[in-house]
N, C-alpha and C positions, 0 to 999 in steps of 0.2 A: 747333531751335527750343525755347525754354524757356517754362515756364508759370508761373502764380501760385504753384503748388505748389513749383516749384523755387526761387523767390525766398524763400518762407517757409522752405524747408529750408535754404537757404544762411544766412539770418539766424540761425535757431535753432542751426545747427551751429557758427557762428562764436562765438555767445554762450555755448554750453554749456561747463561746467567739466569738464575732463578732465585726467588726468595724462599722457595720451599726446598728443604734438605732432601726430601724423598725423591724429587725429580733428578737429583744427582746420584743418590745412593742406589736406587733400583736399577738403572741402566748399568752401573758399575758392577753390581753383583751378576747381572745377566752376562756381561762381557767376560768376567773372570770365570764364570761357570762354563761358558762356551769354549774358552781357551783351555781349561783343564780337561774338558771332555775330548778335545782334539788330541791331547797328549796321552790319553789312556792307552795302556799296552794292548797290542793286538794278540788275540788268543790264537794258539796253534790250531790248525784244522784237526778234526777228529781222526783217529787212526783207521787204518784199513786192516780188516781181519781176513785171514786166509786159512782154510782147513788144510792140514797136511797129512791126514791119515792116522793110522793106529787106533782108530775108534774102538772102544770097549776095553782097552788096556789101561792099567794103572802105570803112568809114566813117572817113575820114581826119580830119575835123574836125566838131565839133558846136558850134553857136553859139546861145546863148539870149539873145535881145535883144527888148525891147519885148513881152515875153510870147509871142514866137514862137520856134519851134525850127527851125533850119536844119541841113542835113546836106550836107557836101561829101564826095563819094565818088569811087571810080575809074570810076563810070559816071554822072556828072552831079551837079547841085546841086539839092537838094530842100527844100521847105517842108512841115512836118508839118501835116496838116489835122485828123485825128481817128483815134483807135484805131490801126490799122495802115495808114492811108491817108496817102500823101504826094503832093504836087504837084511834078512835074518843072519846074524853072525854067530849064533849060539844055538843050543838046544832050546826049543820054544817052551819047554816045561820048566826051565830054570826061573825061579822066583828070585830076582836079583836084589841083594842088599846094597851093593855099591860096586863101582868099577873105576879104575884109573886107566887113562890112555897114555902110555909111556911115549909112543911115537905113532906114526901112521899105520904100523902093523903089529905093535906089541901092546897087549892088553893084560891086565890082571883083574880078576873078577871074583867077588864073594857072593855066594848065592845059596839058596835052599832048594833041595831036590829030594822028594819023597822022604821028608823028615830028616834028611842029613844036611849038615852045614859044611860047605865045601869051598875051598879056594882053588881057582883054576887059572891057567895062563895060556895065552896064544901069542906066538911070535910070527904068525903068517896071516895076519889080518882076519882072524876068525875062521880060517879054513879048517883048522883042527885045534883042539884044546887038550891040555895035559893037566890033570889034577895035581896040585902041589901037596906033597907030603910035608906036614907042618907041625910045629909044637905050640902053636898059638893056643893059649888057655891052659897050658901045662906048666908044672913047676920043674920039669926036667927038660932035657934036650932030645928026648925020644920023638921021632917023627911019626905022625899018623896020617892016614889018607882022609880021615874025617876030622874036622875041627872040633876041639873040645868045647869051645863056645863060639857063637857066631861072631864074625867080624862085620859089625854093622856099618862102619865107615872106614874108608881108605883115603890116604893122601900120599902123593909121591913128590919128592923134591931132591934133585941132584944125587941120585943113586941110593936114596933112602926111602923105604916104603914104611909108612906109619899106618897102624891099625888100631881101632878101638872096639871093645866088646861091651859087656854089660857095664863095667866100671873101669876096666884097665885100659891104659894107653901103652902101646908097645911099638918097637922099631925093628925093621929087618933090613939087612944089607944084601940079601940074596933073593929078593922078590918073593918073600913070604915063607921060606922054609924055616929058618931059625929066627926066633923072635926074642928080643930082650925087653922085659917089662920096664917101662919108665916110671909109671905112676899107677895108683889104684891097686886093686886085687883081682885075681882071676875069678871068674864066675861070681862076681859081686852081687850084692842084694840091690838090684836096680832093674829098671825096665829097658835099659839099653841106651847107647849113644846115638844121636841123630845129627851131630855136628862135629867135624874135625877139619881144621885148617891150620895154616902156619903163617906167621909173620916172618918172612925170610930176612927182613932187614934187622930184626931184633932176636932171631932164633927162638921165638916163643911159639909154642903150640897151644892152640885153644881147642878144647873139646868139651862136649856136654850132651845133655838130652833130658831124660826124666828119671827121677829117683823112684825108690820103691813106694813112696807115699804120694806119687804123682806130683812131686815138687820139681820145679825147674832146676837143673844142675848145669853149672858152667865152671870150667877150671882152666887155669893158665899155667903151662909148664915151661920153664926156661931151660934150654939146652946149654946155656952158658954157665949157670951156677947150679943146675940140677934141682931147682926149687919148684915147689908146687903151690899155687895160690888158689884157694877156694873162693869163688865169687859167690858170696852168700847173700848179697843184697839185691839181686836181680828180681826176686819175688816182691820187692817193694813196689815195682811198677808193672810187673806181669802178674796175672791172677794165679791163684792156686786152686785147682790143679792147672798145670801148664807144662810146656816143654819147649826148650830152645831148639831152633831148626837151622838157622843160617847166620853167618857173620861176615861182615865186610869191614875193611880198614879204611879210614879217611886219609886222603892225601892233602886236603886243605887244612884240616884241624889236627895239630900234633896230639898224639896219644888217644885220639878218638876212635872208638869202635862202635859199629852198629850191629845189633842182634835182633833177629826176628824170631817169632815163636807163636804160641797160642796166646792171643790177646793183642798182637800188634808188633810194632817195631820200636825199640828203645835204644838209647845210646849212653856211653860213658866217656868222660874226658880224663879219667884218672886210672886207666887200666883196670877198671872194674870195681873200684872201691865204692863208687856211688853211681846210680843210674837215673836217667830221666826219660820221660815219654817223648817219642818223636811222632808216632802215628799209632795210637792205641784205640781200642773199642771195648765196650762193656759186654759184648755178646760172645766173647771167647772165640772169635773167628780166627782160624789158623792162618798164619802167614809163613808158609814153608820156605819161601825164597823171595829175594828182591835183588834189584840191580841198582847201582849208583854210578853215574858218570860225573866227573869232577872237572869243572872249568873255573870260571869266576865264581859261580855258585854250584851247588850240588843238585843234580837232577835225579830223582828217585822214581823207579818203576816197581810196582808190586801188584799182586793179585792174591786173593785169599780163597779159603775153602771152609764152608760151613760143615761141621762134622756130621755128615749124612752119607751113609754107605749105599743106600738103596734108591734114593730119589734124585731126579735131576735138579740142578740149580744153575742160575745164570752165571756167565763169565763176566766178571767186573774187574777191569784194569784201573789201577789208581796211580796218579802221577803228581809229583811235586817238582816244580822247576825253580824253587827258591829255598833249597836246603831243608825242606820239610815243613816250612811254615804254612803254606797253603797247599791243598790237595784238590785234584779234579778227578772225577770218575767217568769211565767210558764202559758202557755195557754192550756186550755182543748178544743180540737177541736171536735165539733159535729155540723152538719148542723141543722139549725132551733132551736138551743138552746137559751132559754131566760137566758143568763148567767150573768145578772146583779145581784150583791150581795146586799141583803137588811139587812142581819143579820149574826152573826157568834158566834159560841161557839168553845172553843179550850181546848185541854188537852196536858200535857207535861209529858214525861217519859225519862228515860235514853236512850232508844232505838229509840224513835220516837216522833215527834210532830204531833198531829192530829187536823185538822180543820173540823168543820161542817158548811157548808155554806148554808144559806137560801136565795134562789133566788127569783127575781121578776118574777112570773109565771113559774119558772123553777124547783120548788121543792127543795130538799135538796141533796147536793153532799158532800161526805166525801173526804178529801184530806190528805193522809198520807205522811209525810216527814221522811224518815229513817235517823237516826243520827248515825248509826253504822259505 
């Protein structure tokens, strides 16, 4: 930090007459360095971490909708009430694959229970559930109480429910009873999908996961011309074995999509023809989810999981405020914490960015980044 004295010294040194060049050059460098240091950007304060409960559960999905926070776990579906208190909205023995919140009281859920794969629906805020008789995974329209293959991922948009299984992508207009296969094959030779989303502006559905040989799979289906594009180059930047986990569309860069998975976060500017690293690592650390807020530049928030099912690990939140060029890490230190992140929900305001992190056996933790 420089003072008024240093400015005066700089000016006087520069104006002084001397036969020696160094007497001018050295004070000038000192003055410029002082001015540059005064203009260096101010770092944001470290975030505030708050435990929100559900410790011991695998929080597979967090949904923030209508100012309510929902959590889908390996032991049921929950609504956050206050502090570390949650209300169980389903059977606690349901191991949930995925869920969509249609509105404040209408939910459709895909889960596993006692070896059965089931699709269920509630229209009264979880007070009661009705199993959906469905033909998902079948070549005919016969309805069964048990799904013929799991619905790993669900997505809802304007009256249409989308579901993806091992390999197939399908659509339903009656909340999961009758399905029309759009792409892939039923009971395909793959490990299952872990990503399903839709670009509503282009009517393109992106889905993927991991193939039978632990290779990352990503596909793009167009509802406009019914075409399917296989994204075959993503393993150029993600390691093999790997799996894709989450996708976000850019509002600042046309045609850009961001994808996270095992090995980091990557992006494409040509609808998936070619891919480039944004935030990758050589340790095959999983990045199940991330959030991006877009203003003049893009701000990224993410947090990973080291593939370890039985031992604690630190919670490390990673942030970039310049569209992914530079990253800063913040660690939440607590002994015996299962800090690997499985899911994320995020909100943005003028004063703060707030993350809700769903951990593997570690419950939910809120992270507040002050923007003041």
